C-alpha positions in Angstrom: -89.7 -97.3 46.3 -86.2 -97.0 47.6 -85.3 -93.4 48.5 -82.1 -91.7 49.5 -82.3 -88.4 51.5 -79.3 -86.1 52.1 -79.6 -83.6 54.9 -77.3 -80.9 56.3 -78.0 -82.0 59.8 -79.6 -85.0 61.4 -83.4 -84.2 61.7 -83.5 -85.5 65.2 -84.5 -84.6 67.8 -87.2 -82.5 66.0 -86.5 -79.4 68.1 -85.8 -76.6 65.5 -88.0 -75.5 62.6 -85.9 -77.2 59.8 -85.5 -80.4 61.8 -89.2 -80.6 62.6 -90.2 -80.2 59.0 -87.7 -82.8 57.8 -88.6 -85.3 60.5 -92.3 -85.3 59.9 -92.1 -85.4 56.2 -89.7 -88.3 56.5 -92.3 -90.0 58.6 -94.8 -89.5 55.8 -92.4 -91.2 53.4 -91.5 -94.3 55.4 -95.1 -95.4 55.6 -94.9 -96.5 52.0 -91.2 -96.5 51.0 -87.8 -97.6 52.3 -85.4 -94.7 53.1 -81.7 -94.3 53.7 -80.6 -91.1 55.3 -77.2 -89.4 54.7 -76.2 -86.5 56.9 -73.0 -84.6 57.8 -71.6 -83.3 61.0 -68.7 -81.5 62.6 -66.9 -82.6 65.7 -65.8 -85.9 67.2 -69.2 -87.3 68.1 -71.7 -88.6 65.6 -75.2 -87.3 66.2 -77.6 -89.7 68.0 -80.3 -91.0 65.6 -82.9 -91.8 68.3 -86.3 -92.5 66.7 -84.9 -92.2 63.2 -83.4 -95.7 63.7 -87.0 -97.1 63.6 -87.9 -95.1 60.5 -84.9 -95.4 58.2 -83.3 -98.6 56.8 -79.9 -97.1 57.0 -78.5 -93.9 58.6 -75.1 -92.7 57.4 -73.5 -89.8 59.4 -70.4 -88.4 57.6 -67.9 -86.4 59.5 -66.7 -83.1 58.0 -63.2 -81.8 58.8 -61.9 -78.3 57.8 -58.9 -76.7 59.4 -58.0 -73.0 58.8 -57.2 -70.0 61.0 -60.0 -67.6 61.5 -58.5 -64.7 59.5 -57.6 -67.0 56.7 -61.1 -68.5 56.7 -62.7 -65.1 56.3 -60.4 -64.2 53.4 -61.1 -67.6 51.8 -64.8 -67.1 52.2 -64.6 -63.8 50.3 -62.5 -65.2 47.5 -64.3 -68.6 47.2 -66.8 -68.6 44.2 -68.9 -71.1 46.2 -71.3 -69.6 48.7 -70.2 -70.1 52.3 -73.3 -72.1 53.3 -72.7 -74.5 50.5 -69.0 -74.8 51.2 -69.7 -75.3 54.9 -71.6 -78.6 54.4 -69.3 -80.4 52.0 -65.7 -81.6 51.5 -64.2 -83.6 48.7 -64.2 -86.6 51.0 -67.8 -86.3 52.1 -69.0 -85.8 48.5 -67.0 -88.9 47.4 -68.4 -91.0 50.2 -72.1 -90.1 49.6 -71.8 -90.4 45.9 -70.2 -93.8 46.2 -73.2 -94.9 48.3 -75.6 -93.5 45.8 -74.0 -95.3 42.9 -74.2 -98.6 44.8 -77.6 -98.2 46.4 -80.0 -98.7 43.4 -82.1 -95.8 44.6 -85.2 -94.8 42.7 -85.4 -91.3 44.0 -82.8 -88.9 45.6 -84.1 -86.2 47.9 -81.7 -83.3 48.7 -82.9 -81.5 51.8 -81.9 -77.9 51.4 -80.3 -76.4 48.2 -76.9 -76.1 50.1 -76.6 -79.9 49.8 -77.0 -79.8 46.0 -73.3 -80.8 45.3 -74.2 -84.3 46.6 -76.7 -84.8 43.8 -74.0 -84.6 41.0 -73.6 -87.9 39.2 -76.8 -89.4 40.4 -78.7 -90.5 37.3 -82.1 -91.1 38.7 -84.9 -88.6 39.5 -83.9 -85.9 42.0 -86.0 -83.7 44.1 -84.8 -80.7 46.2 -86.5 -79.5 49.4 -86.4 -75.7 49.7 -87.1 -74.7 53.4 -86.7 -71.1 52.3 -85.4 -68.9 49.5 -81.9 -69.0 50.7 -80.3 -66.0 49.0 -83.2 -63.7 50.2 -82.7 -65.0 53.7 -79.0 -64.2 53.7 -79.6 -60.9 51.9 -81.9 -59.8 54.7 -79.4 -60.9 57.3 -76.7 -58.8 55.6 -79.0 -55.8 55.4 -79.6 -56.0 59.1 -75.8 -55.9 59.9 -74.0 -52.7 60.8 -71.7 -51.2 58.2 -68.4 -53.0 58.1 -66.4 -55.9 56.6 -68.9 -58.5 57.9 -71.8 -56.8 56.2 -69.9 -56.6 52.9 -68.9 -60.3 53.0 -72.5 -61.3 53.8 -73.9 -59.2 51.0 -71.5 -60.6 48.5 -72.3 -64.1 49.8 -76.0 -63.5 49.2 -75.2 -62.5 45.6 -73.1 -65.6 45.1 -75.9 -67.7 46.6 -78.5 -66.3 44.2 -76.3 -67.3 41.2 -75.6 -70.6 42.8 -79.3 -71.4 43.3 -80.1 -70.7 39.7 -77.4 -73.1 38.5 -78.0 -75.8 41.2 -81.7 -76.0 40.5 -80.9 -77.3 37.0 -79.8 -80.6 38.7 -83.3 -81.4 39.8 -86.5 -82.5 38.2 -88.8 -81.0 40.9 -88.5 -78.6 43.9 -90.7 -78.6 47.0 -91.1 -75.5 49.1 -93.1 -74.2 52.1 -95.3 -71.5 50.8 -96.8 -69.9 47.7 -94.7 -66.8 48.1 -91.5 -68.9 48.1 -92.8 -71.0 45.1 -93.3 -67.8 43.0 -89.8 -66.6 43.7 -88.2 -70.0 43.0 -90.2 -70.4 39.8 -89.1 -66.9 38.6 -85.4 -67.8 39.1 -85.8 -71.3 37.5 -89.0 -71.4 35.4 -88.0 -74.7 33.8 -88.1 -76.6 37.2 -91.6 -77.5 38.5 -92.1 -76.2 42.0 -94.8 -77.5 44.3 -95.9 -76.4 47.8 -96.0 -78.7 50.8 -96.5 -76.4 53.8 -95.1 -76.6 57.3 -97.3 -78.2 59.9 -97.9 -79.2 63.4 -98.4 -82.4 65.3 -102.0 -81.8 66.4 -102.0 -84.8 68.6 -99.0 -83.5 70.6 -100.0 -79.8 70.7 -103.5 -79.8 72.1 -105.5 -77.0 73.7 -104.3 -76.1 77.3 -106.2 -74.4 80.1 -105.0 -70.8 80.8 -102.4 -70.4 83.5 -103.4 -68.7 86.8 -100.0 -67.0 87.0 -99.0 -63.5 86.0 -99.6 -62.2 82.4 -96.8 -63.9 80.4 -95.6 -63.6 76.8 -93.6 -66.4 75.3 -91.1 -66.4 72.4 -89.8 -69.7 71.0 -86.9 -70.0 68.6 -83.4 -71.4 68.0 -81.5 -68.6 69.6 -78.2 -68.9 67.7 -80.3 -68.3 64.5 -79.8 -64.7 63.4 -83.4 -63.9 62.5 -84.4 -64.9 66.1 -81.5 -62.9 67.6 -82.7 -59.9 65.6 -86.3 -60.5 66.7 -85.4 -60.5 70.4 -83.3 -57.3 70.1 -86.2 -55.6 68.3 -88.7 -56.8 70.9 -86.7 -55.5 73.9 -85.4 -52.4 72.3 -88.5 -51.1 70.6 -91.6 -53.0 71.8 -91.0 -53.9 75.4 -90.7 -50.3 76.8 -94.2 -49.5 75.4 -95.6 -52.9 76.6 -94.5 -52.3 80.3 -96.2 -49.0 80.3 -99.5 -50.7 79.4 -99.0 -53.9 81.5 -96.5 -53.2 84.2 -96.5 -56.7 85.6 -96.0 -58.4 82.2 -93.5 -61.3 82.2 -91.5 -62.4 79.2 -90.1 -65.9 78.7 -87.6 -66.7 75.8 -87.2 -70.4 75.1 -84.7 -71.8 72.6 -81.3 -73.4 72.0 -78.0 -71.7 72.6 -78.8 -68.1 73.4 -75.6 -66.0 72.9 -74.4 -63.6 75.6 -76.1 -60.7 73.9 -79.5 -62.4 74.3 -78.8 -63.6 77.8 -78.1 -60.0 78.7 -81.8 -59.1 78.4 -82.4 -61.0 81.7 -81.3 -57.8 83.4 -84.8 -56.5 82.9 -87.4 -57.3 85.6 -89.7 -60.2 84.7 -87.6 -61.6 81.8 -86.5 -65.2 81.8 -84.3 -66.9 79.1 -84.3 -70.6 79.5 -81.9 -71.9 76.8 -82.6 -75.4 75.5 -85.6 -77.2 76.9 -86.6 -80.8 76.3 -90.3 -79.9 75.7 -91.7 -76.5 74.9 -95.3 -77.4 75.9 -94.9 -76.7 79.7 -93.8 -73.2 78.7 -96.8 -72.8 76.5 -99.0 -74.0 79.4 -97.6 -71.2 81.6 -97.9 -68.5 79.0 -100.8 -66.2 78.3 -99.9 -65.4 74.7 -97.1 -65.9 72.2 -95.2 -63.1 70.4 -93.4 -63.5 67.1 -91.7 -60.2 66.4 -89.7 -61.5 63.4 -88.3 -59.0 60.8 -86.2 -61.5 58.8 -86.7 -64.9 57.4 -88.5 -67.1 54.9 -90.5 -70.3 54.7 -93.3 -70.5 57.3 -93.3 -70.3 61.1 -93.8 -73.5 63.0 -93.9 -71.6 66.3 -97.1 -69.9 65.2 -98.8 -73.1 64.2 -97.8 -74.9 67.4 -99.0 -72.1 69.5 -102.4 -71.9 67.8 -102.8 -75.7 68.0 -102.0 -75.5 71.8 -104.6 -72.8 72.4 -102.3 -69.9 72.8 -103.2 -66.6 71.0 -100.4 -65.0 68.9 -99.3 -61.5 68.0 -96.9 -61.5 65.1 -95.3 -59.3 62.5 -96.4 -59.8 58.9 -93.0 -61.3 58.2 -93.5 -63.7 61.1 -96.8 -65.0 59.7 -96.1 -64.9 56.0 -97.2 -67.9 54.0 -99.6 -69.2 56.6 -102.9 -67.8 55.1 -103.9 -66.4 58.6 -106.2 -63.4 59.0 -105.6 -60.5 61.4 -108.3 -60.4 64.0 -109.6 -63.8 63.2 -106.7 -66.3 63.8 -104.1 -64.0 65.4 -103.1 -60.3 65.7 -100.6 -58.7 63.3 -98.6 -55.6 63.9 -95.5 -54.2 62.1 -95.1 -51.0 64.0 -93.4 -51.5 67.4 -95.9 -49.3 69.3 -98.9 -51.1 67.7 -97.2 -54.5 68.4 -97.0 -53.5 72.1 -100.6 -52.5 72.1 -101.8 -55.7 70.5 -99.7 -57.8 73.0 -101.1 -55.8 75.9 -104.6 -56.3 74.6 -104.1 -60.1 74.5 -102.7 -60.0 78.1 -105.7 -58.1 79.4 -108.7 -59.3 77.3 -109.7 -62.9 78.0 -112.6 -62.7 75.6 -110.3 -61.7 72.8 -108.0 -64.6 73.6 -110.8 -67.1 73.6 -112.2 -65.8 70.3 -108.8 -66.1 68.6 -108.2 -69.5 70.0 -111.6 -70.8 68.9 -110.9 -69.9 65.3 -107.1 -70.7 65.3 -107.2 -74.4 66.4 -109.7 -75.6 63.8 -107.8 -73.6 61.1 -104.5 -75.4 62.0 -106.1 -78.8 62.2 -107.8 -78.5 58.8 -104.7 -77.1 56.9 -101.5 -77.9 58.8 -101.7 -81.4 60.3 -98.4 -83.3 59.6 -100.4 -86.4 58.9 -102.1 -84.8 55.9 -98.9 -82.9 54.8 -96.9 -86.1 55.0 -99.4 -87.9 52.7 -99.2 -84.9 50.3 -95.4 -85.1 50.3 -95.4 -88.8 49.8 -97.6 -88.4 46.8 -95.2 -85.9 45.2 -92.2 -88.1 45.8 -94.0 -91.2 44.5 -94.9 -89.3 41.3 -91.4 -87.9 40.8 -89.9 -91.3 41.4 -92.2 -93.0 38.9 -92.3 -90.4 36.2 -89.3 -88.2 36.8 -91.5 -85.1 37.1 -94.8 -83.9 38.3 
């Protein structure tokens, strides 16, 4: 089958949650099908495709250009009936270019990766599938709720409202949707009951993330995430403002390492605390997992499922997370990881992991087999390929 995929960013290198999911599911498709990949970018330099060159028949990066003053852009965002995340990833020129390729390409299936790219599906007459990495309007609603009172909060709340209406309309373009969790599936189905929704979970490369021996260094907590992504910014502030003071009373020599792309100044400022390291971008997270004692996931916002938890459990690192951080994974508190939503309790659970080697080993012994059995990208890629093959052949599930 000949498949076209349209993404909001090039899924390479696979170094953020969305890129990892898109990359590994793409690998599942190309074992049996030919794939052309269309993506968009800002700036003067086209993204480097790397390993994708060996996976896709064609890769088509399309440059986006938008020029407006900052104040004018904010007003335009408020007045524009199109949600900002949708408007951000398309221009009339980019839409025309992709749609021209789709008309000429004789594709048997179109995959739209993220609902914000739905405008690119218009006019394609064959079967269309949309990948939902999260329930977008809930994600942006939660971000708006976390903002202080002011114009920015008002704009973001209105944008979340526009996005909910947009999602309902845009889903009518597609025969099938694929999402990450049963929780997301239920919400998407409620909004668009006429569109079948199936779950293909997030996963982990279990051949790359393998159990590691514990480090002999100081007790160290690790947080991994794209640091310009607002839910991660909120999580770091929450951790240092409300959890860390209690943790240090319990484990005075505890170290904290924050790993992730593009930390803003407000995140870098936490390095003023003793024992805190913020690395910024790294080529490989595994050396940091190797030096850590446990992983923390103090997320309060988000959707989808958390790759950082799966990777940590596969690598033999115990995890303490909020319920939001672990939602959709089917994990059990006390068996696969520890869960805590109160900051004092979160600190106690983290301290317990740092001090109790038997607890760490017990969690690790249960977590790794759980991940291998349910979240291997090999198995998930085969599941995704089967969904795409059926939609391409029958136009539905």
